[in-house]
C-alpha positions as CSV (number, residue, x, y, z in Angstrom):
1,M,-21.0,8.3,-2.2
2,E,-18.2,11.0,-0.8
3,I,-16.6,7.4,0.0
4,I,-16.8,6.1,-3.4
5,K,-15.5,9.7,-4.9
6,F,-12.8,10.0,-2.8
7,C,-11.8,6.1,-4.3
8,I,-12.2,6.6,-7.7
9,Q,-11.0,10.2,-7.7
10,E,-8.1,10.9,-5.3
11,S,-6.8,7.8,-4.6
12,R,-4.8,7.6,-8.6
13,Y,-1.4,7.5,-7.1
14,F,1.1,4.9,-7.9
15,K,4.5,5.4,-8.4
16,F,7.1,3.9,-10.6
17,N,11.0,4.0,-10.8
18,D,10.8,6.6,-7.5
19,T,8.2,8.9,-9.7
20,I,5.0,9.4,-8.4
21,Y,2.3,9.3,-11.3
22,T,-1.6,10.2,-11.5
23,Q,-3.6,7.5,-13.4
24,L,-6.1,9.8,-15.4
25,K,-8.3,7.7,-16.6
26,G,-10.2,4.5,-15.3
27,M,-10.5,3.2,-12.2
28,P,-7.6,3.4,-10.1
29,M,-5.0,0.2,-10.2
30,G,-5.0,-2.2,-7.3
31,A,-7.8,-0.5,-5.8
32,P,-10.2,-2.9,-3.6
33,T,-13.3,-0.6,-4.7
34,S,-12.0,-1.0,-8.3
35,P,-13.6,-4.3,-9.7
36,I,-17.0,-3.9,-8.1
37,I,-17.2,-0.3,-9.5
38,A,-16.4,-1.6,-13.1
39,D,-18.9,-4.6,-12.3
40,I,-21.4,-2.3,-11.5
41,V,-20.3,0.5,-15.1
42,M,-21.0,-2.8,-16.8
43,E,-24.1,-3.8,-15.2
44,K,-25.2,0.3,-16.4
45,L,-24.3,-0.6,-19.8
46,L,-25.2,-3.1,-20.7
47,D,-29.0,-1.8,-19.3
48,D,-28.8,1.2,-21.1
49,T,-28.4,-1.3,-24.7
50,M,-31.4,-3.4,-23.9
51,L,-33.3,0.0,-23.8
52,K,-31.3,1.3,-27.0
53,L,-31.6,-1.6,-29.3
54,R,-34.1,-2.0,-32.0
55,H,-34.2,-5.4,-32.3
56,K,-32.9,-7.4,-28.6
57,P,-30.3,-9.7,-28.6
58,R,-31.6,-13.9,-28.5
59,I,-28.9,-13.7,-25.4
60,L,-26.4,-11.0,-24.1
61,T,-24.3,-12.3,-21.2
62,K,-21.1,-10.9,-19.5
63,Y,-18.1,-12.6,-17.5
64,V,-16.3,-9.2,-16.4
65,D,-15.9,-7.2,-19.5
66,D,-16.5,-10.0,-22.0
67,L,-20.2,-10.0,-23.7
68,F,-21.1,-13.5,-25.4
69,A,-24.2,-12.0,-27.5
70,I,-26.6,-14.4,-30.5
71,I,-28.0,-12.0,-32.6
72,K,-29.2,-11.5,-36.4
73,E,-26.7,-10.5,-38.9
74,N,-27.7,-7.5,-39.9
75,E,-27.8,-5.9,-35.9
76,I,-23.9,-6.7,-35.8
77,Q,-23.0,-3.1,-36.4
78,N,-25.5,-1.4,-35.2
79,T,-25.4,-3.4,-31.0
80,L,-21.6,-2.5,-31.0
81,D,-21.9,1.4,-32.2
82,T,-24.2,1.7,-29.7
83,L,-22.0,-0.3,-27.0
84,N,-19.5,2.0,-28.4
85,T,-21.9,5.4,-26.8
86,F,-21.5,5.0,-23.3
87,D,-18.9,6.5,-23.2
88,K,-15.8,8.1,-25.3
89,N,-13.2,5.9,-23.1
90,I,-15.1,2.4,-23.6
91,K,-14.9,0.7,-26.9
92,F,-15.8,-2.2,-27.2
93,S,-14.5,-4.6,-30.4
94,I,-16.1,-7.4,-31.6
95,E,-15.1,-11.2,-32.9
96,L,-17.7,-13.3,-35.1
97,E,-18.7,-16.6,-35.9
98,N,-15.8,-18.8,-38.2
99,D,-16.9,-21.6,-39.2
100,E,-19.8,-22.3,-36.0
101,E,-17.3,-21.3,-33.6
102,L,-16.0,-19.2,-31.6
103,P,-13.6,-18.9,-28.6
104,Y,-15.0,-17.2,-25.3
105,L,-12.9,-17.2,-22.0
106,D,-11.5,-20.6,-21.7
107,S,-13.8,-22.5,-23.9
108,I,-14.2,-22.7,-27.8
109,I,-18.9,-22.5,-28.3
110,N,-19.7,-24.8,-31.4
111,R,-22.7,-24.6,-33.0
112,R,-24.3,-27.8,-33.4
113,G,-28.0,-27.1,-35.4
114,N,-29.7,-25.6,-31.9
115,Q,-27.0,-26.5,-29.5
116,L,-24.4,-25.0,-28.4
117,K,-21.7,-27.7,-27.3
118,L,-18.4,-25.9,-25.3
119,K,-15.3,-27.3,-25.3
120,W,-11.4,-26.1,-23.3
121,Y,-9.7,-23.9,-25.2
122,Q,-6.0,-22.8,-24.9
123,K,-5.0,-19.4,-27.5
124,P,-2.2,-20.2,-29.5
125,T,0.0,-17.5,-27.7
126,A,-0.4,-19.8,-24.6
127,S,3.2,-21.4,-23.0
128,G,1.3,-24.3,-22.2
129,R,2.7,-25.0,-18.9
130,I,2.4,-25.9,-15.5
131,I,4.2,-26.8,-12.7
132,N,7.3,-29.1,-14.2
133,F,7.0,-32.8,-12.8
134,N,10.6,-32.9,-12.0
135,S,10.9,-29.4,-10.0
136,K,11.8,-29.0,-6.4
137,H,7.4,-28.2,-5.3
138,P,6.3,-30.9,-3.2
139,K,5.0,-34.0,-5.0
140,T,1.1,-33.5,-3.6
141,M,1.4,-29.9,-4.4
142,I,2.4,-31.1,-8.4
143,M,0.2,-33.6,-8.5
144,N,-2.6,-31.4,-6.9
145,T,-2.1,-28.5,-10.0
146,A,-2.0,-31.9,-12.3
147,K,-5.3,-32.1,-11.1
148,S,-6.9,-29.1,-11.0
149,C,-5.5,-28.9,-14.4
150,I,-7.8,-31.7,-16.0
151,R,-10.8,-31.2,-13.6
152,K,-11.2,-27.9,-15.0
153,M,-10.2,-28.7,-18.9
154,L,-12.8,-31.6,-18.8
155,Q,-15.9,-29.7,-17.1
156,T,-15.2,-26.9,-19.4
157,S,-16.2,-29.7,-21.8
158,D,-19.0,-31.6,-22.8
159,E,-18.5,-35.1,-22.6
160,V,-18.7,-35.8,-26.1
161,Y,-15.5,-34.0,-26.5
162,H,-13.8,-35.6,-23.9
163,K,-11.8,-38.3,-25.8
164,E,-10.6,-35.3,-27.6
165,V,-9.3,-32.9,-24.3
166,K,-7.9,-35.9,-22.7
167,K,-5.6,-36.9,-25.9
168,E,-4.3,-33.0,-25.0
169,I,-4.3,-33.0,-21.3
170,F,-2.0,-35.8,-22.3
171,T,-0.2,-33.7,-24.3
172,L,0.3,-30.9,-22.0
173,L,1.2,-32.6,-18.9
174,R,4.0,-34.9,-21.0
175,N,5.3,-31.4,-22.1
176,N,5.6,-31.1,-18.1
177,D,7.9,-34.0,-18.0
178,F,5.0,-35.9,-16.3
179,P,5.5,-39.8,-17.1
180,K,3.1,-41.6,-19.7
181,K,2.7,-43.7,-16.3
182,T,1.7,-40.7,-14.0
183,I,-0.5,-39.5,-16.6
184,K,-3.0,-42.6,-16.7
185,T,-3.3,-43.0,-13.0
186,L,-4.1,-38.9,-12.6
187,L,-6.5,-39.7,-15.9
188,R,-8.3,-42.7,-14.0
189,K,-8.4,-40.9,-10.7
190,T,-10.4,-38.1,-12.1
191,K,-13.2,-39.7,-13.4
192,N,-15.5,-38.2,-10.2
193,L,-15.8,-34.2,-11.4
194,N,-16.3,-33.2,-8.2
195,R,-14.3,-31.5,-5.6
196,P,-13.5,-33.3,-2.8
197,K,-15.7,-33.0,0.2
198,T,-15.3,-30.3,2.9
199,P,-14.1,-32.1,6.5
200,D,-16.6,-31.8,9.2
201,K,-13.9,-30.2,11.5
202,P,-11.9,-27.2,10.9
203,I,-8.6,-27.8,10.0
204,I,-5.6,-25.5,10.6
205,F,-3.1,-25.6,8.4
206,K,1.1,-24.2,9.2
207,S,3.3,-23.3,6.4
208,V,6.8,-24.4,6.6
209,A,9.3,-23.7,3.8
210,Y,9.8,-27.6,1.5
211,V,13.1,-29.1,1.9
212,P,13.2,-31.6,-0.3
213,Q,13.0,-35.5,1.4
214,L,13.3,-33.6,5.0
215,S,9.6,-31.8,4.5
216,E,8.2,-35.8,3.3
217,R,9.6,-37.4,6.8
218,L,7.9,-34.3,8.7
219,A,4.7,-34.7,7.2
220,K,4.4,-38.7,7.7
221,S,6.3,-38.2,11.3
222,D,4.3,-38.3,14.8
223,C,5.7,-34.5,16.2
224,Y,1.9,-32.9,15.9
225,D,-1.6,-33.6,15.6
226,K,-2.8,-35.2,12.2
227,E,-6.2,-35.2,12.5
228,T,-6.6,-30.9,14.0
229,T,-3.0,-29.8,11.5
230,K,-1.5,-29.9,8.1
231,I,1.4,-28.8,7.0
232,A,1.3,-26.3,3.9
233,H,4.6,-27.0,2.3
234,K,5.8,-23.6,0.9
235,P,8.1,-23.3,-1.8
236,T,11.1,-20.5,-1.1
237,N,12.1,-19.9,-5.0
238,T,9.7,-18.1,-5.7
239,L,8.7,-15.3,-8.8
240,K,8.8,-12.5,-6.0
241,N,12.7,-13.8,-5.8
242,I,13.3,-13.6,-9.3
243,F,12.0,-10.7,-10.4
244,N,12.8,-8.4,-7.3
245,K,12.9,-5.3,-8.7
246,T,9.2,-4.9,-10.3
247,K,8.8,-2.1,-7.7
248,S,11.0,0.9,-6.5
249,K,12.6,-0.2,-3.3
250,I,11.3,1.1,-0.2
251,P,13.7,3.2,2.0
252,I,15.1,0.7,4.7
253,M,13.6,3.4,7.4
254,E,10.3,2.9,5.9
255,K,9.8,-0.7,6.4
256,N,7.6,-2.5,8.7
257,N,7.0,-5.8,10.5
258,V,10.8,-5.9,10.7
259,V,13.7,-7.7,12.4
260,Y,16.3,-5.1,13.3
261,K,19.6,-5.2,14.4
262,I,21.2,-2.4,16.6
263,P,25.1,-2.2,17.2
264,C,26.8,-0.1,20.7
265,K,29.0,2.9,19.2
266,G,30.9,2.5,23.1
267,N,31.7,6.1,24.1
268,S,35.4,7.8,23.6
269,D,37.2,6.1,25.6
270,E,36.5,2.8,24.4
271,T,34.4,0.6,21.6
272,C,31.5,-2.1,21.8
273,N,30.7,-5.0,20.0
274,N,27.6,-5.7,21.3
275,I,23.9,-6.1,19.4
276,Y,20.8,-5.4,20.4
277,I,17.9,-7.5,18.4
278,G,14.5,-6.0,18.5
279,T,11.2,-6.7,16.4
280,T,8.4,-4.0,15.4
281,K,5.5,-4.2,13.5
282,S,5.1,-0.4,12.9
283,K,8.1,1.8,9.9
284,L,11.6,1.3,11.9
285,K,11.7,4.9,11.5
286,T,8.7,4.9,14.7
287,R,10.9,2.2,16.1
288,I,14.0,3.9,16.3
289,S,12.8,7.3,17.2
290,Q,11.2,5.3,20.3
291,H,14.9,4.3,21.2
292,K,16.3,7.5,20.9
293,S,13.8,9.3,23.2
294,D,14.2,6.6,25.5
295,F,18.6,7.0,25.3
296,K,17.8,10.8,26.4
297,F,15.9,9.4,29.7
298,C,18.0,6.0,30.5
299,H,19.1,7.0,33.4
300,Q,16.3,6.6,34.9
301,V,15.1,3.3,36.5
302,N,11.3,3.9,34.7
303,N,12.8,4.6,31.2
304,Q,15.6,1.4,31.1
305,K,12.3,0.0,28.3
306,T,15.2,-2.3,26.8
307,A,18.2,-4.2,27.0
308,L,19.5,-1.9,25.4
309,M,19.0,1.7,27.0
310,A,19.8,-0.4,30.3
311,H,23.4,-1.5,29.1
312,C,23.9,1.4,27.9
313,A,22.5,3.5,31.1
314,D,25.3,0.8,33.4
315,S,28.5,1.7,30.8
316,G,28.4,5.0,29.7
317,H,28.1,3.8,26.1
318,T,25.5,5.3,23.0
319,P,23.6,3.2,20.7
320,N,24.9,3.4,17.0
321,F,21.3,4.0,15.4
322,D,23.2,4.9,11.7
323,E,24.4,1.5,11.4
324,T,20.8,-0.3,12.4
325,K,20.8,-3.2,9.8
326,I,17.0,-5.1,9.1
327,L,17.3,-9.3,9.3
328,Q,14.2,-10.0,8.1
329,Q,10.7,-8.5,7.3
330,E,7.5,-10.8,8.7
331,Q,3.9,-9.9,8.3
332,H,2.9,-13.0,10.5
333,Y,3.3,-11.8,14.3
334,N,4.3,-15.3,15.9
335,K,6.7,-15.9,12.6
336,R,7.7,-12.6,13.4
337,F,8.7,-13.3,16.9
338,T,10.1,-16.4,16.4
339,L,12.6,-15.2,14.1
340,E,13.6,-12.4,16.4
341,M,14.9,-15.3,19.2
342,L,16.2,-17.0,16.7
343,H,18.3,-14.1,15.7
344,I,18.8,-13.8,19.2
345,I,19.9,-17.1,20.2
346,N,22.6,-17.0,16.7
347,I,24.4,-13.8,18.3
348,P,27.4,-14.8,20.6
349,T,26.7,-14.4,24.4
350,N,29.3,-12.3,25.1
351,T,28.1,-9.9,22.6
352,R,24.5,-10.1,23.0
353,L,22.6,-7.1,25.2
354,N,19.3,-8.8,24.9
355,Y,17.7,-10.5,27.8
356,K,17.5,-14.2,28.6
357,S,13.9,-14.2,29.0
358,D,13.8,-12.6,25.3
359,V,14.1,-16.5,24.4
360,D,12.3,-18.1,27.2
361,H,10.1,-19.6,24.7
362,S,12.4,-20.9,21.6
363,A,12.7,-24.6,21.8
364,H,16.2,-25.9,22.2
365,I,16.7,-27.7,19.6
366,Y,16.6,-24.4,17.6
367,K,19.6,-23.4,20.1
368,H,22.1,-26.3,19.8
369,L,21.4,-26.0,16.0
370,L,22.0,-22.3,16.1
371,T,24.8,-22.0,18.2
372,K,26.7,-24.6,16.8
373,K,29.5,-23.3,14.6
374,Q,30.6,-25.7,12.4
375,Y,30.1,-29.8,11.1
376,H,33.3,-31.9,11.5
377,T,33.0,-33.5,8.3
378,P,35.6,-35.7,6.4
379,R,37.7,-34.1,3.8
380,R,37.3,-36.5,0.1
381,T,40.6,-36.3,-2.3
382,K,39.2,-34.9,-5.5
383,Q,39.7,-37.2,-8.2
384,T,39.9,-36.8,-11.8
385,C,38.0,-39.3,-14.5
């Protein structure tokens, strides 16, 4: 209970425009415990409500905080009032059946005599957009998104509405520039609404940045074992790149999982243009403080832990810690380690401070591509028409 109290009451802080606020009501936003405890509260709310009602609903079910109930007309207001007495900060609104129809979640419930039939439903405010057919995404991703959309719309709807829903599917996909022939093929292939069976052997997925035409050739090549490994293409143009100011910027020294560079300042007699590349999982300020501590004792052989300290001990130079820059940020260890090697290779040999062993695990093809300074292409004369 002390842990729950800490999660609910003492973890209510969030930052906006470099100002720290305390959330006064509700569960902490973004906390992993919030949806779990909210679900427990909703169960408690429904149990208490059932005990207080004189005439219990024939059906009362929920999805998160959306309730669906079948109750008598003269008990509607009493049920709503009872729900709202649980806590002054929890207030429910109500939507009544209209023409024997009631929208609920992604469906609309139709009352046909004593039967309830479900049909896929989209709010009037919905944009109706999915991945555009002509977008720069892998075709497999575009097609799978359309298949998932078709499967959801048909599975949500009762069979009596399938013909009507297929027309809506056709309109939805056409509005997202899917060709008519492709839509017909997708509808034909999704007759079996069951999801594909999971393979017996576990498959390893490796994410690779998507490059049109090149990525398709890579997926079909024989440079990897297709039975045990699958390539998951990752688009580089993401919402994170478009909306990059949704959160306050983290100071450079507070960032972690980074590849960084430290230039050498030289000394009073000479300047030095050498650069050291490093990587760290911890915050950059922690790693820099370690470098500074090593620099104090760099003349001792045991404390020459990096090529930067060895260089400073041999030349009498001083690292320019004030000019430390982050080259890239990557959570995955192997990817971050690879990025570090590529950045080391990309620095000219005469200004590189890292040891040769720092790039031993990089493929020769990377070295060739990165160290090649320019490509000689014939110039084309501009023509006007």
